[in-house]
Each structure stands twice: as C-alpha cells, then as structure tokens.
C-alpha positions as CSV (number, residue, x, y, z in Angstrom):
1,X,344.5,191.0,101.6
2,X,347.2,192.0,104.1
3,X,350.1,194.2,103.0
4,X,352.5,191.3,102.8
5,X,350.1,189.3,100.6
6,X,350.0,186.3,103.1
7,X,346.4,186.7,104.3
8,X,343.0,186.1,102.7
9,X,339.5,186.7,103.9
10,X,337.2,183.7,104.3
11,X,335.2,185.0,101.2
12,X,338.4,185.1,99.1
13,X,339.4,181.6,100.3
14,X,336.0,180.2,99.2
15,X,336.7,181.4,95.7
16,X,340.3,180.3,95.9
17,X,339.3,176.7,96.9
18,X,336.7,176.5,94.1
19,X,339.2,177.7,91.5
20,X,341.8,175.2,92.8
21,X,339.2,172.4,92.2
22,X,338.7,173.5,88.6
23,X,335.4,175.4,89.0
24,X,335.0,178.3,86.5
25,X,331.3,179.2,86.9
26,X,329.0,179.8,89.8
27,X,325.2,180.4,89.6
28,X,323.4,182.3,92.3
29,X,321.4,185.3,93.6
30,X,323.4,187.8,95.6
31,X,322.7,188.3,99.2
32,X,324.1,190.5,102.0
33,X,325.0,187.3,104.0
34,X,327.9,186.5,101.6
35,X,329.1,189.9,100.4
36,X,332.7,188.8,101.3
37,X,332.4,186.0,98.8
38,X,331.1,188.3,96.1
39,X,334.1,190.5,96.8
40,X,336.3,187.4,96.3
41,X,334.7,187.0,92.8
42,X,335.5,190.6,92.1
43,X,339.2,189.8,92.5
44,X,339.1,186.5,90.6
45,X,340.3,186.0,87.1
46,X,339.3,182.3,87.0
47,X,335.7,182.3,88.1
48,X,332.5,184.0,86.8
49,X,329.3,184.5,88.8
50,X,326.1,184.2,86.8
51,X,323.3,186.3,88.3
52,X,320.0,184.4,88.2
53,X,316.5,185.8,88.9
54,X,315.4,183.3,91.6
55,X,317.3,180.8,93.7
56,X,315.3,177.9,92.5
57,X,316.4,178.6,88.9
58,X,320.0,179.1,90.1
59,X,320.1,175.7,91.8
60,X,318.6,174.1,88.7
61,X,321.3,175.7,86.6
62,X,323.9,174.2,88.9
63,X,322.2,170.8,88.7
64,X,322.3,171.0,84.9
65,X,325.9,172.0,85.0
66,X,326.7,169.0,87.1
67,X,324.8,166.7,84.8
68,X,326.6,168.0,81.7
69,X,330.2,168.1,83.0
70,X,330.3,165.5,85.8
71,X,331.8,168.2,88.0
72,X,329.9,169.8,90.8
73,X,327.6,172.7,89.8
74,X,328.3,175.6,92.1
75,X,325.4,177.7,93.5
76,X,325.4,180.6,96.0
77,X,322.3,181.8,97.8
78,X,321.5,183.9,100.8
79,X,320.1,182.6,104.1
80,X,316.4,181.8,104.9
81,X,314.2,182.5,101.9
82,X,317.2,182.1,99.5
83,X,317.9,178.7,100.9
84,X,314.3,177.6,100.9
85,X,313.9,178.7,97.2
86,X,317.1,176.8,96.3
87,X,315.9,173.6,98.0
88,X,313.9,172.7,94.8
89,X,317.1,172.4,92.9
90,X,318.9,170.5,95.7
91,X,316.1,167.9,95.8
92,X,316.5,167.4,92.0
93,X,320.2,166.9,92.4
94,X,319.7,164.4,95.1
95,X,317.2,162.2,93.3
96,X,319.0,162.7,90.0
97,X,322.4,161.9,91.5
98,X,323.9,165.2,90.2
99,X,327.1,166.6,91.7
100,X,326.3,170.0,93.2
101,X,327.6,172.2,96.0
102,X,325.2,174.8,97.4
103,X,326.8,177.6,99.5
104,X,324.4,179.4,101.8
105,X,325.2,182.7,103.6
106,X,324.4,182.2,107.3
107,X,323.8,184.6,110.3
108,X,326.8,185.6,112.3
109,X,328.3,183.0,114.7
110,X,327.3,185.1,117.8
111,X,323.7,185.0,116.7
112,X,323.3,181.3,116.1
113,X,320.4,179.5,117.8
114,X,318.6,182.8,118.6
115,X,316.3,182.6,115.6
116,X,318.1,185.7,114.2
117,X,317.0,187.3,111.0
118,X,316.3,184.6,108.4
119,X,318.2,182.0,110.5
120,X,317.7,178.3,109.7
121,X,319.6,175.2,110.9
122,X,320.7,173.9,107.5
123,X,321.8,170.6,108.8
124,X,318.2,169.8,109.8
125,X,316.8,171.4,106.7
126,X,318.9,169.7,104.1
127,X,319.8,166.6,106.0
128,X,317.5,164.2,104.0
129,X,318.1,165.8,100.6
130,X,321.9,166.1,100.5
131,X,324.9,163.8,100.8
132,X,326.5,166.1,103.4
133,X,325.5,169.3,105.0
134,X,327.9,171.3,107.2
135,X,328.6,174.8,108.5
136,X,332.1,176.4,108.3
137,X,332.8,178.2,111.5
138,X,336.6,178.6,111.1
139,X,337.9,180.4,108.0
140,X,341.2,178.6,108.1
141,X,339.3,175.3,107.5
142,X,337.6,176.5,104.3
143,X,340.0,174.5,101.9
144,X,339.3,171.4,104.0
145,X,335.5,171.8,103.8
146,X,335.5,172.7,100.1
147,X,337.8,169.8,99.1
148,X,335.7,167.4,101.1
149,X,332.6,168.8,99.4
150,X,334.1,168.0,96.0
151,X,335.0,164.5,97.1
152,X,331.5,163.8,98.5
153,X,329.6,165.3,95.6
154,X,331.4,163.2,93.0
155,X,332.2,160.0,94.8
156,X,330.1,156.8,94.7
157,X,326.5,157.9,93.8
158,X,327.0,161.6,93.1
159,X,324.8,164.2,94.7
160,X,324.5,167.6,96.4
161,X,326.5,169.0,99.3
162,X,325.4,172.0,101.3
163,X,327.8,174.3,103.1
164,X,326.6,177.2,105.3
165,X,328.9,180.2,105.7
166,X,328.4,182.5,108.7
167,X,328.8,186.0,107.4
168,X,331.3,187.1,110.0
169,X,333.5,184.1,109.3
170,X,333.7,185.2,105.7
171,X,335.3,188.5,106.8
172,X,337.9,186.8,109.0
173,X,341.5,187.0,107.7
174,X,343.6,183.9,107.8
175,X,346.9,182.7,106.3
176,X,346.8,182.1,102.5
177,X,346.6,178.4,101.8
178,X,348.1,176.2,99.1
179,X,345.2,174.1,97.9
180,X,345.5,170.7,96.2
181,X,342.4,169.8,94.3
182,X,340.2,166.9,95.3
183,X,340.4,163.8,93.0
184,X,337.7,161.3,92.3
185,X,338.5,157.7,93.2
186,X,337.9,155.1,90.6
187,X,336.0,151.9,91.4
188,X,337.0,148.9,89.3
189,X,335.0,145.7,88.9
190,X,336.8,142.5,90.0
191,X,337.8,139.8,87.5
192,X,335.6,137.4,89.4
193,X,332.6,139.6,88.9
194,X,333.3,140.0,85.2
195,X,333.7,136.2,84.8
196,X,330.4,135.6,86.6
197,X,328.7,138.2,84.4
198,X,329.9,136.4,81.3
199,X,328.6,133.0,82.7
200,X,325.2,134.5,83.3
201,X,325.1,136.0,79.8
202,X,326.2,132.7,78.2
203,X,323.4,130.9,79.9
204,X,320.7,133.5,79.0
205,X,318.1,133.2,76.2
206,X,316.4,136.7,76.5
207,X,318.9,139.2,77.9
208,X,318.8,142.9,77.7
209,X,320.7,145.9,79.0
210,X,319.3,148.8,81.0
211,X,321.5,151.9,81.2
212,X,321.1,154.9,83.6
213,X,322.6,156.9,86.4
214,X,325.5,159.4,86.5
215,X,329.2,159.0,86.0
216,X,329.0,158.4,82.3
217,X,331.2,160.1,79.7
218,X,331.6,159.7,75.9
219,X,334.2,156.9,76.3
220,X,332.0,154.9,78.6
221,X,329.0,155.3,76.3
222,X,331.1,154.1,73.3
223,X,332.5,151.2,75.3
224,X,329.0,149.9,76.3
225,X,327.9,150.3,72.7
226,X,330.8,148.2,71.6
227,X,330.0,145.6,74.3
228,X,326.3,145.5,73.2
229,X,327.4,145.1,69.5
230,X,329.8,142.3,70.2
231,X,327.0,140.4,72.1
232,X,324.1,141.6,70.0
233,X,322.2,142.8,73.1
234,X,319.1,145.0,73.1
235,X,319.7,148.2,75.0
236,X,317.2,150.2,77.0
237,X,317.7,153.4,78.9
238,X,316.2,154.3,82.3
239,X,313.8,157.3,82.8
240,X,315.4,160.5,81.3
241,X,318.8,158.8,80.6
242,X,318.0,158.3,76.9
243,X,321.2,160.0,75.8
244,X,323.4,157.2,77.1
245,X,322.9,155.2,73.9
246,X,322.4,156.3,70.3
247,X,318.6,156.0,69.7
248,X,319.2,155.5,66.0
249,X,321.4,152.4,66.7
250,X,319.7,149.1,65.6
251,X,320.2,147.7,69.1
252,X,318.3,150.5,70.9
253,X,315.0,149.3,72.2
254,X,313.5,152.4,74.0
255,X,313.3,154.1,77.3
256,X,311.9,152.7,80.5
257,X,310.0,155.3,82.4
258,X,306.7,157.2,82.5
259,X,304.6,156.2,79.5
260,X,306.8,153.2,78.7
261,X,306.0,151.3,75.5
262,X,303.8,148.4,76.7
263,X,305.6,146.0,74.5
264,X,308.9,147.0,76.0
265,X,307.5,146.5,79.6
266,X,306.2,143.1,78.5
267,X,309.7,142.3,77.1
268,X,311.4,143.2,80.3
269,X,309.0,140.9,82.1
270,X,309.8,138.0,79.8
271,X,313.6,138.6,80.0
272,X,315.7,136.1,81.8
273,X,318.7,138.4,82.4
274,X,318.7,142.1,82.9
275,X,322.1,143.9,83.0
276,X,321.2,147.1,84.9
277,X,324.2,149.3,84.4
278,X,324.0,152.5,86.4
279,X,320.3,153.1,87.3
280,X,319.0,153.1,90.8
281,X,316.0,151.0,89.8
282,X,313.7,153.5,91.4
283,X,309.9,153.8,91.2
284,X,309.6,155.4,87.8
285,X,312.1,153.2,86.0
286,X,310.5,150.0,87.4
287,X,306.9,151.2,86.7
288,X,306.0,151.4,90.4
289,X,308.3,148.5,91.3
290,X,306.3,146.1,89.1
291,X,308.7,145.3,86.3
292,X,310.8,143.4,88.8
293,X,309.4,141.5,91.9
294,X,310.8,142.8,95.2
295,X,313.0,141.8,96.7
296,X,313.8,138.8,94.5
297,X,313.2,139.5,90.8
298,X,312.0,136.7,88.6
299,X,314.6,137.7,86.0
300,X,318.3,137.2,86.9
301,X,319.5,140.7,87.7
302,X,323.0,142.0,87.4
303,X,323.1,145.4,89.0
304,X,326.1,147.7,88.5
305,X,326.3,150.9,90.5
306,X,329.0,153.2,91.8
307,X,327.2,153.6,95.1
308,X,327.5,150.4,97.1
309,X,324.4,151.4,99.2
310,X,322.3,151.2,96.1
311,X,323.1,147.5,95.5
312,X,320.4,145.4,97.1
313,X,318.5,148.4,98.3
314,X,315.2,147.2,96.8
315,X,316.1,144.2,94.6
316,X,318.4,141.4,95.5
317,X,320.6,140.9,92.4
318,X,322.0,137.6,91.2
319,X,325.2,139.6,90.8
320,X,326.0,143.0,92.4
321,X,329.0,144.9,91.0
322,X,330.2,148.0,92.8
323,X,332.0,150.0,90.1
324,X,332.1,153.4,88.4
325,X,330.7,153.6,84.9
326,X,333.9,154.5,83.2
327,X,335.8,151.7,84.9
328,X,333.1,149.1,84.4
329,X,332.4,149.8,80.8
330,X,336.1,149.7,79.9
331,X,336.5,146.4,81.7
332,X,333.4,144.7,80.4
333,X,334.2,145.8,76.8
334,X,337.4,143.8,77.1
335,X,335.6,140.5,78.0
336,X,335.3,137.8,75.3
337,X,331.9,138.0,73.6
338,X,329.4,135.1,74.0
339,X,327.8,133.3,71.2
340,X,324.5,135.2,70.8
341,X,321.4,133.0,70.3
342,X,318.9,135.8,70.7
343,X,319.1,137.7,67.4
344,X,315.3,137.5,66.9
345,X,314.7,138.7,70.4
346,X,317.0,141.8,69.8
347,X,315.6,142.5,66.4
348,X,312.0,142.3,67.7
349,X,312.8,144.8,70.5
350,X,314.1,147.3,67.9
351,X,311.0,146.7,65.7
352,X,308.8,147.5,68.7
353,X,310.7,150.7,69.3
354,X,310.5,151.8,65.6
355,X,306.7,151.3,65.6
356,X,306.3,153.1,69.0
357,X,308.3,156.2,67.9
358,X,306.2,156.9,64.8
359,X,304.2,160.2,65.2
360,X,300.7,159.8,66.4
361,X,297.7,162.0,65.6
362,X,296.0,164.0,68.4
363,X,293.3,166.7,68.5
364,X,294.0,170.1,67.2
365,X,295.9,171.9,64.5
366,X,299.2,171.6,66.3
367,X,300.5,168.1,66.2
368,X,303.3,167.9,68.9
369,X,304.4,164.5,67.8
370,X,305.2,165.8,64.3
371,X,307.0,168.8,65.6
372,X,309.2,166.7,67.8
373,X,309.8,164.3,65.0
374,X,310.7,167.3,62.7
375,X,313.2,168.5,65.3
376,X,314.9,165.1,65.6
377,X,315.5,165.1,61.8
378,X,316.5,168.8,61.4
379,X,318.7,169.6,64.4
380,X,322.4,168.6,64.9
381,X,323.3,165.4,66.8
382,X,324.8,167.4,69.6
383,X,321.6,169.5,70.2
384,X,320.8,169.6,73.9
385,X,317.2,169.0,74.7
386,X,315.9,170.2,78.1
387,X,312.5,169.9,79.8
388,X,310.8,170.0,83.1
389,X,307.7,168.0,84.1
390,X,304.2,167.6,82.6
391,X,302.3,165.6,80.0
392,X,304.0,167.5,77.2
393,X,307.3,165.6,78.1
394,X,305.8,162.3,77.0
395,X,305.9,163.6,73.4
396,X,309.5,164.6,73.8
397,X,310.6,161.3,75.3
398,X,308.7,159.2,72.8
399,X,309.3,160.9,69.5
400,X,312.7,162.6,69.8
401,X,315.9,160.5,69.3
402,X,319.0,161.3,71.3
403,X,322.2,160.4,69.5
404,X,325.0,161.6,71.8
405,X,325.8,161.6,75.5
406,X,325.2,164.9,77.2
407,X,322.2,165.9,75.1
408,X,319.3,165.3,77.5
409,X,318.7,167.5,80.6
410,X,315.5,166.5,82.5
411,X,314.8,165.9,86.1
412,X,314.2,162.3,87.1
413,X,312.6,163.7,90.2
414,X,309.7,165.0,88.1
415,X,310.2,168.7,89.1
416,X,308.4,171.4,87.1
417,X,310.2,174.6,86.1
418,X,313.5,172.9,85.1
419,X,313.7,173.3,81.3
420,X,314.4,177.0,81.0
421,X,317.2,177.3,83.7
422,X,318.7,174.0,82.5
423,X,318.9,175.4,79.0
424,X,320.6,178.6,80.1
425,X,323.3,176.5,81.9
426,X,323.7,174.2,78.9
427,X,324.2,177.2,76.5
428,X,326.8,178.7,78.8
429,X,328.7,175.4,78.9
430,X,328.2,174.7,75.2
431,X,327.8,178.1,73.5
432,X,328.2,176.6,70.0
433,X,325.5,174.0,70.4
434,X,321.7,174.3,69.7
435,X,319.9,174.2,73.0
436,X,316.1,173.7,73.1
437,X,314.0,173.9,76.2
438,X,310.5,172.3,76.1
439,X,308.0,173.5,78.7
440,X,304.3,173.3,79.3
441,X,302.5,176.5,80.1
442,X,302.4,175.7,83.8
443,X,306.0,174.5,83.8
444,X,307.3,177.6,82.0
445,X,305.7,179.9,84.5
446,X,307.6,178.4,87.4
447,X,311.0,179.5,86.2
448,X,310.4,181.3,83.0
449,X,311.9,184.5,84.4
450,X,315.3,183.0,83.8
451,X,314.9,184.0,80.2
452,X,316.1,187.3,81.5
453,X,319.3,185.6,82.6
454,X,319.6,184.1,79.1
455,X,319.3,187.5,77.6
456,X,321.8,189.1,80.0
457,X,324.5,186.6,79.2
458,X,323.8,186.0,75.5
459,X,322.7,182.4,76.0
460,X,320.6,182.1,72.9
461,X,318.4,179.2,73.8
462,X,315.1,178.3,72.1
463,X,312.2,177.7,74.4
464,X,309.2,175.8,73.0
465,X,306.1,176.3,75.2
466,X,303.3,173.8,74.7
467,X,300.3,175.9,75.9
468,X,297.1,173.9,76.5
469,X,295.9,176.3,79.2
470,X,295.9,173.8,82.0
471,X,298.1,171.7,84.3
472,X,297.9,168.7,82.0
473,X,299.3,165.9,84.2
474,X,297.1,166.7,87.1
475,X,294.1,167.1,84.9
476,X,294.8,163.6,83.4
477,X,294.9,162.1,86.9
478,X,291.9,164.1,87.9
479,X,289.9,162.8,85.0
480,X,290.9,159.3,85.7
481,X,290.0,159.4,89.4
482,X,287.2,162.0,89.4
483,X,286.0,162.3,85.8
484,X,284.3,165.5,85.0
485,X,284.9,167.0,88.5
486,X,287.5,169.7,87.3
487,X,289.0,171.8,90.1
488,X,292.2,173.8,90.2
489,X,293.8,172.7,86.9
490,X,292.6,175.4,84.4
491,X,295.1,178.2,83.8
492,X,294.8,181.7,82.4
493,X,298.2,182.6,80.9
494,X,299.9,185.6,79.5
495,X,300.8,185.9,75.8
496,X,304.0,183.9,76.0
497,X,305.5,185.2,72.7
498,X,304.8,188.8,73.8
499,X,306.3,188.0,77.3
500,X,309.5,186.8,75.6
501,X,309.8,190.0,73.6
502,X,309.4,192.0,76.8
503,X,312.5,190.3,78.1
504,X,314.4,191.2,74.9
505,X,314.0,187.8,73.4
506,X,312.5,186.8,70.1
507,X,308.9,185.6,70.3
508,X,306.7,183.5,68.0
509,X,303.2,182.0,68.1
510,X,302.5,178.8,66.2
511,X,298.8,177.8,65.6
512,X,299.3,175.0,63.1
513,X,302.0,172.3,62.6
514,X,303.0,173.5,59.1
515,X,304.2,176.9,60.5
516,X,306.6,175.4,63.0
517,X,309.6,174.8,60.7
518,X,309.7,178.5,59.5
519,X,309.2,179.7,63.1
520,X,312.1,177.6,64.3
521,X,314.4,178.9,61.6
522,X,313.6,182.5,62.5
523,X,314.2,181.7,66.2
524,X,317.5,180.0,65.4
525,X,318.7,183.0,63.4
526,X,317.4,185.7,65.8
527,X,320.7,186.2,67.5
528,X,319.1,186.3,70.9
529,X,317.1,183.9,73.1
530,X,313.8,182.9,71.5
531,X,310.5,181.5,72.5
532,X,308.0,179.6,70.3
533,X,304.5,179.3,71.8
534,X,302.5,176.3,70.5
535,X,298.7,176.6,70.8
536,X,297.8,173.0,71.9
537,X,294.3,171.8,71.9
538,X,293.3,170.9,75.6
539,X,291.9,167.7,74.2
540,X,295.4,166.5,73.2
541,X,296.2,165.3,76.7
542,X,298.5,162.3,75.9
543,X,300.0,160.9,72.8
544,X,297.7,157.9,73.0
545,X,294.4,159.2,74.5
546,X,292.6,162.5,74.5
547,X,290.9,164.2,77.4
548,X,287.4,163.0,76.5
549,X,288.5,159.4,76.0
550,X,290.2,159.4,79.4
551,X,287.1,160.8,81.0
552,X,284.7,158.4,79.2
553,X,286.9,155.4,80.2
554,X,286.9,156.5,83.8
555,X,283.1,157.0,83.9
556,X,282.3,153.6,82.4
557,X,284.8,151.7,84.6
C-alpha cells in the first residue's frame, strides 16, 4: 500500500472484493502466478486460505461450500496444470448448479498468446463448463469483475465462474475502491401462474411433487412441506437432492435417480400431474429421458425453475414457472389447498418407499445396508453425509434417511473422488456437526490425500471406505455387456486404515457388520479425522444382485 493509504495492489483488491461480498474462506493450492493475492490474504483479517493437497480437491471443496451455503465457493489455483486439475470440480459445479468462483493465476500480459510457460486460453478451456469465463487485464476493474462474478454465480440457475488473473496485473497499484456487495435478485411467480397451478392440481387424480436443484434454504423446505401437507401430496426428490424433504415424513416417497425404486418409476409413469420444483429434469433424474416422453410428456408437467433457459429445454411443460425456490415456495404455500381425493395414492407411495428402504442381504460378512441403516438411526438429524461416485453409493441413497436441508453432499455429475474433500469443507463450515464421507476404494484413492487437509485444520471428519478391491460400477457394466471378460477393473489397494494413521488420523478396519458400531464410536471420540475401512465381498456388487447373478443373467440373455 502507498504511504498515504490510498492505493492497493491488484492482489489486495481481489481479497478486498471477496471480503466485501461476504466471503470468509477460500480453498486452493498456492502458485507463483498469484503470489500477490496470497500477500493480500496475509494482510486480511476477514478471509482465511485453506491449503489443499491437489487442485481437484480444492475445487470440490469450493463446490461443497457453495452447495451448503448458497454463496459462491471460492477457489484459487495456479495456471496450466493447476487449472486443468481444478477443472474436475468446475465440471461438478456446472452440472450440479453450484455457485463457485475459480480464480486462476495467468502468465503476464506481455506474454499472452506466445504459449508461455503453462499458458492456456481459459475462455476456450472453460467456455462450456462455466457460466462466465473472463480475464482481468486492468487492476482498477477488479471490483467490477468480482461483483459480476458473484451476480452470475448465484443468479438464475447457479453455477461456476472462472476469472483469470495475469500475474503482473496483480502487482499493479491502483486507487483503493469502495466496494458495494453484489445482491441476488429474487424471481417471484405470477398470480396467474399460481392460479393455473391450483386449477391443474384440482383436476388431478394422481399428482406428485418432484424436488431438486439449488437455491433452497430451510424456510423454502419447510414451506414446500407445508404445501404438501395441506394438499396431501406424495413428495419425491431428484438424484442426490434427498435432503430437500424429511425422508421420515409420511408424505416422502423416495428419490428418483440411479437405482430408482421400480415401483416409484412406475408410479411416476402413471401420474397425471408432476410438479417438478427445481430439478433440471436431466438424464439421471428421468432414467435416461424415459420417465417422461420428450418433448411432450404424457403426464401434465408443471416445471418450476430459477433459470428460464431450463424451462422447455427438453420437455414442454403444461405450465412453466420461472421463479427462485424461496420465492416460489413462499407463494405456493399461501395458496388455498384443494380437496385431495388421492389419499390412497399418496399412502401407497409411502408404503412402497418403506418396503424399498428396508435393509437387504448381500454376500459377505459386512452388510453395507445394515451399516447405513444403523447410521441413520444413531447419528444426529443434522449429520452431513458426503459421497462421490460408485456402486457403494446405491446403498447410501437407498438405506439412509436425510431429515434436514443441507445434509447431503454428492455430485449429480457422477464424479469420483468427491466425498473426502466435500467432507472437509462441510466440517469447516459446520464444525459442531457430525460429517461422514462414504467412498469406494477407487473413489477414495482419487482425492484421499485431502485427509491431510482435514488433519491440518482439525476438520474431524469420519471417512467410511467400502473396499471391494475393484471399480464396482465399471465391473457391473462390464459383466452385463461382456460377462466374464474382466479387464482393467481389479484393484490392488493399500491398507486404508494404516494409510489414515500415517496422515495423523485415526484408522479402523471392520471385517464384520457387528463390529461397526464400536468402531464408529471410537472414530467419533478420536479427537482427530478418522477412517473406517469396510472389507466388502466383491460378490456384493449391488443391493439387489450379486456379481455372479449379474454375469449369469448376461450370459443367458
């Protein structure tokens, strides 16, 4: 800063602008391309920088932060390899509609377009996986760019923004700026739309609600619960949005995603009115675009979404409502209830869910369904459950019950390696909550090094690794398509419990279901991050069918 206190470096202005917009935490891996920003953090009393072990993990932490708080998760990475590593998290944030801002150190302005050391054109690189990508070439415009980034990341359908920062620009000194924070614009439903929705509901015989997407908060979840109760409507949740409605509520009918309850899929097909409030209605939530006919569903479809570009994107709704979740749920909750004639329909949906969520038996001494069911009965309602991708997640989705908003962190993009970094972010945001990360052996190895970040910052998460010594999802598809022709899916793993101890964490190994409860208690009381390795029989490939059964069915078909 200049002697008169009226100048700031570009790096300091970046931190100033973030602080002015309410940011208090940034995740990242330091790089020489943004040293001036790191110096800005040194002088800040309002923001902390969490040092991660790899840029992919850092970006996933920022994504998880955005999911939990509704505010952009902030991530800093260096140019070239740092940016390419971080792209995994940016892709998650884009498909999951998570608010995020990724800052990338860039080569100096005089070197642009020469393929300088680690140079990439980030507009081209991130153009299809971000809502907006830009490069800040004038330090005096930093407040403008950062404020716009907050607007874009949180408006309409939320998502990631990428800002490149030439390293010489970050050293420039410019006048100190007074920064007014960006504000999210509310989108209210019209009275006409609400009236039309009530007419459609009054004429229905087999209606249901499907919840999903971002922009929810506790008040919005409570409002939609009250609306569902007033109209006795069955409620489903889109893929990995199960925490939008209390799964113990008698109106909850289950989740619509990978491994959907066949009876629920059949019920959606028989429905005559679907109120899709928030979901994009993408491939996974619609079972490969089969639950609804495209572009004209056979069911009457009411689609509510904050991003107007999502309305009519695949399906032509009977009624499209462009509204943010908080504003829509508050408004619809004030509408007069209709006379429900579908009590048997709703009660049947709940009965199907109750039957579906009972633990099933699979091969081996470790029964994952029983362990997940034990956790749902023996952990607080505000426990945050995190996971990445793999067949192990089907047990979590099917047998756990989410009871509060903001308790499920999982990528709808199906990205592996997400659970551990997401859990670290969740524990830093909610240090008083229990935070559990589920991971398969392949999934954990992709970002398991972030347990070091957990140890460094005292984020005492509990990681449950389901180790079946293979890439289970790919093996399942392989056995179905090429039965018995096993290639590139077997894994040789480290001793995960010993690996955890080497990071300074608590480590356990569980070889039978009955040992899990005591192991979990020890992990909870360890006073440090903990990992519980479950030895899963490779035969236990899915909750409903074992490896051999899948292979035999494929060979005889």
